[in-house]
VOPAGU-2260 file (C-alpha; in pm, 1 decimal, decimal comma):
REM VOPAGU-2260
SITE   aa  ch    i         X         Y         Z
SITE  LYS   A    0   15455,0   10626,8    7852,2
SITE  LYS   A    1   15030,0   10533,3    7770,8
SITE  ILE   A    2   14861,2   10274,7    7811,7
SITE  GLU   A    3   14554,1   10142,7    7639,0
SITE  ALA   A    4   14169,8   10260,1    7826,9
SITE  ASP   A    5   14082,5    9880,2    7915,0
SITE  LYS   A    6   14500,8    9779,4    8035,7
SITE  VAL   A    7   14329,5   10096,5    8274,5
SITE  ILE   A    8   14080,8    9950,1    8390,6
SITE  GLU   A    9   14263,7    9621,6    8378,7
SITE  LEU   A   10   14497,1    9795,6    8633,6
SITE  TYR   A   11   14207,2    9981,4    8845,3
SITE  SER   A   12   14053,6    9588,8    8885,6
SITE  VAL   A   13   14413,0    9461,6    9036,9
SITE  ILE   A   14   14417,8    9838,6    9279,1
SITE  SER   A   15   14132,3    9817,0    9309,2
SITE  ASP   A   16   14129,7    9508,6    9451,4
SITE  TYR   A   17   14373,2    9530,2    9675,7
SITE  ALA   A   18   14256,1    9790,6    9838,8
SITE  ASP   A   19   13900,6    9647,8    9942,6
SITE  ALA   A   20   14126,9    9277,3   10105,3
SITE  ILE   A   21   14293,8    9551,9   10337,7
SITE  ALA   A   22   13985,4    9805,6   10373,1
SITE  THR   A   23   13817,9    9460,2   10467,6
SITE  ALA   A   24   14076,4    9347,3   10671,9
SITE  ASN   A   25   14166,7    9696,4   10846,1
SITE  PRO   A   26   13763,9    9776,1   10893,2
SITE  SER   A   27   13905,8   10072,8   11152,3
SITE  ASP   A   28   14195,7   10183,4   11016,3
SITE  ASP   A   29   14114,5   10524,1   10791,0
SITE  LYS   A   30   14423,3   10601,7   10637,8
SITE  ILE   A   31   14306,3   10286,6   10405,1
SITE  LYS   A   32   14016,1   10381,0   10321,8
SITE  GLN   A   33   14131,2   10692,6   10249,9
SITE  ALA   A   34   14399,2   10533,0    9984,3
SITE  LYS   A   35   14094,6   10348,2    9859,0
SITE  ASP   A   36   13884,9   10635,6    9788,9
SITE  GLY   A   37   14182,1   10848,4    9650,9
SITE  ILE   A   38   14246,5   10517,2    9450,5
SITE  ASP   A   39   13799,7   10553,1    9304,5
SITE  ALA   A   40   13842,9   10905,4    9194,0
SITE  ILE   A   41   14216,2   10954,0    9046,5
SITE  PHE   A   42   14026,2   10626,6    8742,2
SITE  ALA   A   43   13666,1   10871,0    8831,8
SITE  GLN   A   44   13925,6   11161,9    8656,7
SITE  MET   A   45   14092,7   10910,3    8349,3
SITE  GLY   A   46   13781,7   10956,6    8167,5
SITE  VAL   A   47   13820,9   10562,7    7962,7
SITE  ALA   A   48   13561,3   10402,1    8202,8
SITE  LYS   A   49   13420,0   10401,3    7875,7
SITE  CYS   A   50   13038,9   10117,0    7911,3
SITE  GLU   A   51   13217,9    9937,6    7562,2
SITE  ASN   A   52   13548,9    9868,4    7833,6
SITE  LEU   A   53   13332,5    9764,7    8120,2
SITE  VAL   A   54   13207,6    9526,3    7941,8
SITE  ALA   A   55   13449,9    9378,7    7757,2
SITE  ILE   A   56   13688,6    9362,0    8138,1
SITE  PHE   A   57   13398,5    9273,1    8385,5
SITE  THR   A   58   13197,3    8995,3    8111,3
SITE  PRO   A   59   13466,0    8759,8    8155,5
SITE  LYS   A   60   13453,5    8739,4    8495,2
SITE  PHE   A   61   13192,2    8806,8    8580,9
SITE  ASN   A   62   13065,6    8516,1    8393,0
SITE  ALA   A   63   13415,0    8339,5    8570,4
SITE  ASN   A   64   13290,5    8418,0    8924,1
SITE  PRO   A   65   12899,3    8512,1    8920,8
SITE  THR   A   66   12835,1    8542,3    9286,4
SITE  ASP   A   67   13173,3    8750,4    9400,1
SITE  LEU   A   68   13023,2    9036,1    9620,5
SITE  GLY   A   69   13304,0    9313,5    9632,0
SITE  GLN   A   70   13307,8    9220,7    9216,8
SITE  ASN   A   71   12916,0    9296,7    9160,6
SITE  LYS   A   72   12922,4    9623,8    9400,4
SITE  LYS   A   73   13290,0    9717,7    9146,2
SITE  ILE   A   74   13104,0    9639,7    8839,2
SITE  ARG   A   75   12778,1    9773,3    8953,7
SITE  ALA   A   76   12940,9   10124,4    9122,7
SITE  LEU   A   77   13157,1   10151,4    8765,2
SITE  MET   A   78   12833,3   10072,2    8499,3
SITE  GLY   A   79   12586,5   10285,6    8778,4
SITE  SER   A   80   12802,1   10608,7    8722,5
SITE  THR   A   81   12902,4   10567,6    8358,8
SITE  LYS   A   82   12567,1   10761,8    8124,2
SITE  ASP   A   83   12368,1   10526,2    7985,5
SITE  CYS   A   84   12540,8   10187,3    8084,4
SITE  SER   A   85   12311,6   10095,8    8378,3
SITE  LYS   A   86   12086,6    9953,4    8078,9
SITE  GLN   A   87   12329,9    9708,6    8033,0
SITE  ASP   A   88   12241,0    9276,4    8060,8
SITE  LEU   A   89   12587,5    9220,4    8297,4
SITE  TYR   A   90   12474,4    9607,8    8546,4
SITE  LEU   A   91   12138,1    9417,4    8597,7
SITE  LYS   A   92   12290,0    9045,5    8611,1
SITE  ALA   A   93   12531,9    9196,5    8898,4
SITE  SER   A   94   12306,4    9383,1    9123,3
SITE  VAL   A   95   12008,4    9050,3    9119,8
SITE  GLU   A   96   12400,7    8869,7    9252,8
SITE  ILE   A   97   12425,0    9124,3    9461,3
SITE  TYR   A   98   12072,2    9122,4    9583,9
SITE  LYS   A   99   12036,5    8772,6    9684,6
SITE  LEU   A  100   12341,6    8842,6    9914,2
SITE  GLU   A  101   12260,9    9179,1   10073,0
SITE  PRO   A  102   11900,0    9226,0    9996,8
SITE  SER   A  103   11745,8    9627,6   10009,1
SITE  ALA   A  104   11412,3    9766,1    9925,2
SITE  SER   A  105   11643,0   10031,9    9763,2
SITE  LEU   A  106   11794,7    9780,0    9562,2
SITE  ALA   A  107   11471,3    9565,1    9446,9
SITE  TYR   A  108   11336,6    9898,4    9408,6
SITE  ASP   A  109   11607,0    9954,0    9121,7
SITE  ILE   A  110   11608,9    9629,5    9011,8
SITE  ALA   A  111   11187,5    9694,2    8883,5
SITE  HIS   A  112   11285,6    9941,1    8712,6
SITE  LEU   A  113   11605,0    9820,3    8576,4
SITE  CYS   A  114   11392,8    9474,3    8463,1
SITE  ILE   A  115   11147,2    9803,9    8311,4
SITE  ASP   A  116   11429,3    9885,9    8092,4
SITE  PHE   A  117   11461,8    9493,9    7957,8
SITE  LYS   A  118   11111,0    9481,2    7938,8
SITE  GLN   A  119   11011,4    9206,3    8191,9
SITE  PRO   A  120   10720,7    9329,7    8357,5
SITE  LYS   A  121   10658,4    8953,1    8527,9
SITE  GLU   A  122   10988,2    9010,0    8681,4
SITE  ALA   A  123   10922,7    9403,9    8799,2
SITE  GLU   A  124   10675,1    9291,1    8997,9
SITE  LYS   A  125   10876,3    9026,6    9133,6
SITE  TYR   A  126   11114,8    9235,7    9281,9
SITE  TYR   A  127   10792,4    9550,6    9342,8
SITE  ASN   A  128   10678,7    9340,2    9570,7
SITE  GLU   A  129   11063,3    9265,1    9784,9
SITE  ALA   A  130   11137,6    9639,0    9744,1
SITE  ILE   A  131   10736,3    9698,0    9938,0
SITE  ASN   A  132   10746,7    9383,6   10182,2
SITE  LEU   A  133   11153,4    9542,1   10292,1
SITE  GLU   A  134   11093,6    9943,8   10308,7
SITE  SER   A  135   10906,9   10040,9   10616,2
SITE  ASP   A  136   10884,8   10450,3   10487,2
SITE  VAL   A  137   10545,6   10442,8   10470,1
SITE  ASN   A  138   10527,1   10704,0   10167,6
SITE  LYS   A  139   10842,1   10457,0    9979,7
SITE  ARG   A  140   10537,2   10208,7   10009,1
SITE  ALA   A  141   10327,9   10446,5    9882,2
SITE  SER   A  142   10492,5   10548,8    9569,0
SITE  TYR   A  143   10601,3   10196,4    9488,7
SITE  PHE   A  144   10248,8   10070,3    9545,6
SITE  TYR   A  145   10120,7   10383,4    9284,2
SITE  GLU   A  146   10400,5   10203,3    9070,9
SITE  LEU   A  147   10322,4    9897,2    9057,9
SITE  ALA   A  148    9974,8    9909,1    8964,9
SITE  SER   A  149   10062,2   10137,1    8652,7
SITE  LEU   A  150   10281,3    9852,5    8582,9
SITE  THR   A  151   10001,3    9577,1    8605,4
SITE  PHE   A  152    9741,4    9801,6    8461,0
SITE  THR   A  153    9973,5    9888,0    8122,5
SITE  GLU   A  154   10236,1    9583,3    8067,5
SITE  LEU   A  155   10010,2    9298,8    8287,9
SITE  LYS   A  156    9677,6    9394,7    8168,1
SITE  ASN   A  157    9508,8    9287,3    8519,1
SITE  PRO   A  158    9318,1    9564,1    8602,6
SITE  SER   A  159    9080,5    9467,2    8923,8
SITE  GLN   A  160    9452,6    9353,3    9059,2
SITE  ALA   A  161    9636,3    9688,8    8961,2
SITE  LYS   A  162    9293,0    9807,6    9045,8
SITE  ALA   A  163    9369,9    9657,5    9459,0
SITE  LEU   A  164    9727,0    9795,6    9399,7
SITE  ALA   A  165    9668,5   10125,3    9365,1
SITE  ASN   A  166    9383,4   10129,0    9630,5
SITE  LYS   A  167    9684,2    9985,9    9853,3
SITE  ALA   A  168    9868,6   10270,9    9722,6
SITE  LEU   A  169    9587,9   10512,5    9929,9
SITE  GLU   A  170    9575,1   10331,6   10251,6
SITE  GLU   A  171    9953,3   10381,0   10260,8
SITE  ASN   A  172    9925,8   10794,0   10168,3
SITE  PRO   A  173    9546,0   10882,3   10098,4
SITE  ASN   A  174    9707,7   11204,8    9985,2
SITE  LEU   A  175    9835,7   11036,1    9628,2
SITE  GLY   A  176    9619,4   11208,7    9427,7
SITE  LYS   A  177    9784,3   11082,6    9122,3
SITE  ALA   A  178    9661,5   10693,9    9215,6
SITE  TYR   A  179    9297,3   10831,1    9227,2
SITE  LYS   A  180    9408,5   10933,5    8844,6
SITE  LEU   A  181    9552,9   10609,7    8768,4
SITE  ILE   A  182    9180,6   10425,8    8887,2
SITE  GLY   A  183    9007,0   10688,4    8685,0
SITE  ASP   A  184    9222,9   10595,8    8392,0
SITE  MET   A  185    9135,9   10234,6    8412,8
SITE  TYR   A  186    8796,1   10286,5    8417,3
SITE  ALA   A  187    8748,6   10516,0    8165,1
SITE  SER   A  188    8907,8   10273,3    7932,7
SITE  GLU   A  189    8699,1    9962,8    7962,0
SITE  ARG   A  190    8520,3    9969,9    7674,1
SITE  ASN   A  191    8254,0    9583,4    7824,1
SITE  CYS   A  192    8175,0    9717,4    8142,8
SITE  GLY   A  193    7797,9    9662,6    8100,6
SITE  ALA   A  194    7508,8    9478,6    7947,8
SITE  ASP   A  195    7455,0    9735,0    7669,5
SITE  ASP   A  196    7530,3   10140,7    7568,0
SITE  PHE   A  197    7407,1   10251,2    7814,2
SITE  GLU   A  198    7567,7   10057,0    8073,4
SITE  LYS   A  199    7903,4   10103,0    7961,1
SITE  LYS   A  200    7847,0   10467,7    7953,2
SITE  THR   A  201    7836,1   10460,8    8293,3
SITE  VAL   A  202    8172,3   10386,7    8380,3
SITE  PHE   A  203    8299,2   10773,2    8286,2
SITE  TRP   A  204    8126,2   10832,1    8634,5
SITE  ALA   A  205    8258,3   10603,0    8893,1
SITE  ALA   A  206    8624,3   10771,9    8634,0
SITE  VAL   A  207    8491,2   11130,1    8644,5
SITE  ASP   A  208    8470,6   11027,1    9025,6
SITE  LYS   A  209    8774,0   10933,4    9102,5
SITE  TYR   A  210    8953,1   11253,9    8891,5
SITE  ILE   A  211    8796,1   11512,8    9076,8
SITE  LYS   A  212    8873,8   11296,7    9415,5
SITE  ALA   A  213    9260,0   11305,7    9284,2
SITE  LYS   A  214    9269,7   11674,0    9212,7
SITE  GLN   A  215    9066,7   11697,8    9629,6
SITE  VAL   A  216    9399,5   11550,5    9762,5
SITE  ASP   A  217    9663,5   11716,3    9548,1
SITE  SER   A  218    9587,5   12053,0    9429,9
SITE  GLU   A  219    9889,8   12036,1    9219,9
SITE  LEU   A  220    9667,3   11896,8    8985,1
SITE  GLU   A  221    9359,9   12054,3    8989,1
SITE  GLU   A  222    9417,0   12222,9    8619,4
SITE  SER   A  223    9500,6   11864,5    8511,4
SITE  MET   A  224    9192,7   11653,0    8626,9
SITE  ASN   A  225    8927,3   11944,7    8517,4
SITE  SER   A  226    9045,2   11870,7    8166,8
SITE  LEU   A  227    8957,0   11521,7    8276,7
SITE  ILE   A  228    8623,2   11584,0    8405,2
SITE  ALA   A  229    8531,2   11795,4    8076,2
SITE  SER   A  230    8652,5   11495,8    7772,2
SITE  TYR   A  231    8514,9   11234,8    7966,9
SITE  SER   A  232    8224,6   11404,6    8110,5
SITE  GLN   A  233    8059,1   11383,3    7740,1
SITE  TYR   A  234    8115,0   11046,1    7750,5
SITE  PHE   A  235    7822,6   11047,7    8000,8
SITE  PRO   A  236    7431,4   10959,9    7949,0
SITE  SER   A  237    7213,2   11180,6    7802,6
SITE  LYS   A  238    6904,3   11280,8    7941,5
SITE  GLU   A  239    6685,6   11069,6    7768,0
SITE  ASP   A  240    6889,4   10705,2    7820,2
SITE  ILE   A  241    6895,6   10802,0    8169,3
SITE  PHE   A  242    6479,1   10873,5    8231,0
SITE  PHE   A  243    6494,5   10505,0    7955,2
SITE  HIS   A  244    6645,4   10318,5    8246,0
SITE  ASP   A  245    6414,9   10422,0    8534,2
SITE  LEU   A  246    6647,7   10629,2    8684,2
SITE  LYS   A  247    6711,0   11059,7    8730,8
SITE  VAL   A  248    6987,9   11260,6    8846,1
SITE  GLY   A  249    7106,3   11256,7    9147,2
SITE  ASP   A  250    7038,5   10870,7    9207,0
SITE  ASN   A  251    7311,4   10696,0    9348,7
SITE  TYR   A  252    7422,8   10392,6    9086,0
SITE  SER   A  253    7670,2   10051,8    9058,7
SITE  VAL   A  254    7846,4   10040,5    8810,7
SITE  GLY   A  255    7917,6    9698,0    8819,9
SITE  CYS   A  256    8180,6    9398,6    8665,2
SITE  TRP   A  257    8581,1    9446,5    8863,6
SITE  ILE   A  258    8505,2    9766,3    8875,3
SITE  ASN   A  259    8222,2    9772,6    9106,8
SITE  GLU   A  260    8175,9   10121,6    9248,5
SITE  ARG   A  261    7877,3   10334,6    9386,9
SITE  THR   A  262    7813,8   10637,8    9197,2
SITE  THR   A  263    7596,6   10884,7    9081,1
SITE  VAL   A  264    7353,1   10964,9    8807,0
SITE  ARG   A  265    7439,6   11262,8    8604,1
SITE  ASP   A  266    7395,1   11326,3    8226,9
SITE  ARG   A  267    7564,2   11505,1    7948,8
SITE  LYS   A  268    7574,4   11863,4    7934,5
């Protein structure tokens, strides 16, 4: 007496709706919860919850009632447990609707990642900020600030804002070495900071400073930072250029533009 996969999904949707309603009406009844968990477990074992089936079944349901919290949680639970199904537009839409009614730092963070997958960096920025505002754990906040800084640099092309965000990550967690590395990478990629070739090379002093700091606070980064330091030290100004600009090795120096860092004069070896 076999039936098609979409019929199984449809039947599960109806039964689980009833189970959800009964569980909501009787929150203290453990037997109802056990029955509900059993229904979900049986369905999960059937192997019919393929992504294309879920999308076909739940898209018209979502479109008919996009604010149904229970239905959206079911969409998120089913699609989230299926390989690559979380990359579907329906999963993102259901997640956003859940967030509107039950905002949380973890869900905002998840939606930010989904927006990145969907090439929506401005929306991702919005949800990173939501996650930061709702999160109380300093290490998680530091991580959110760091990821937002990376997004702001690579996708939104705003290095000065990205630097400010990376520094906020370091305020939350001063030992977040990868935040120092990110700032160093931003400095090293800058090609227009300075009026002449000499000034443009001084950004590498500031970049190397950040790589040094990164390995000081996180020993696991030492090897990779040493490699970056060796690479970018090759772009330092020569002794002749330093002398020509009335400077000497060891002098203090201020790198301008958005970098705005105090550093030390060094020559190319």
